[in-house]
C-alpha positions in Angstrom: 108.5 38.6 38.8 109.5 41.2 41.4 110.4 40.6 45.0 107.2 42.3 46.1 105.0 40.3 43.7 106.6 37.1 44.9 106.1 38.0 48.5 102.4 38.7 47.9 102.0 35.5 46.0 103.6 33.4 48.7 101.4 35.2 51.5 98.3 34.3 49.4 99.3 30.6 49.1 100.2 30.5 52.8 96.9 31.8 53.8 95.3 28.6 52.2 97.5 26.1 54.1 95.9 24.4 57.2 98.7 22.0 57.9 100.2 23.1 61.4 103.4 21.3 61.0 104.2 22.6 57.6 103.3 26.1 58.7 105.8 25.7 61.7 108.4 24.6 59.4 107.8 27.5 57.2 107.9 29.8 60.3 111.3 28.4 61.4 112.7 29.1 57.8 111.5 32.5 57.8 112.8 33.4 61.1 116.2 32.1 60.2 116.3 34.4 57.1 114.5 37.5 58.6 117.0 40.2 59.7 116.3 42.1 62.7 117.0 45.8 61.6 117.8 48.5 64.0 117.0 52.0 62.7 119.9 54.3 63.2 119.0 58.0 63.9 121.1 60.8 62.7 122.6 63.3 65.0 120.0 65.9 63.9 117.0 63.5 64.6 118.5 62.7 68.0 118.7 66.4 68.7 115.2 67.1 67.6 113.8 64.2 69.6 115.6 65.5 72.8 114.3 69.1 72.1 110.8 67.7 71.9 111.3 65.7 75.2 112.6 68.8 76.9 109.5 70.8 75.8 107.3 68.0 77.1 109.2 68.2 80.4 108.7 71.9 80.6 104.9 71.5 79.9 105.2 73.2 76.6 102.6 71.0 74.9 99.1 71.5 73.5 96.0 69.2 73.7 95.1 67.1 70.6 91.9 69.2 70.1 93.9 72.4 70.2 96.4 71.0 67.6 93.5 69.9 65.4 92.0 73.3 65.5 95.4 74.9 64.6 95.8 72.5 61.7 92.3 73.1 60.5 92.8 76.8 60.6 96.2 76.7 58.8 94.7 74.5 56.2 91.8 76.9 55.6 94.3 79.6 54.8 96.1 77.6 52.0 
């Protein structure tokens, strides 16, 4: 059984349990094992984000509707 399959099986079983104290105990166990992961951006990603922020500060943005229109037009040419 894979990790994903096992995880799904556990979730299914947990959804059937109504015992609050048992669920709190499981929650405590899960929280003690769950790792808080911090996503690390590459330098290239950081530069692209900053470039996007700079464009926004300068007002170089377009509305959602205008973007949707551009995408639709672009897709119709493909």
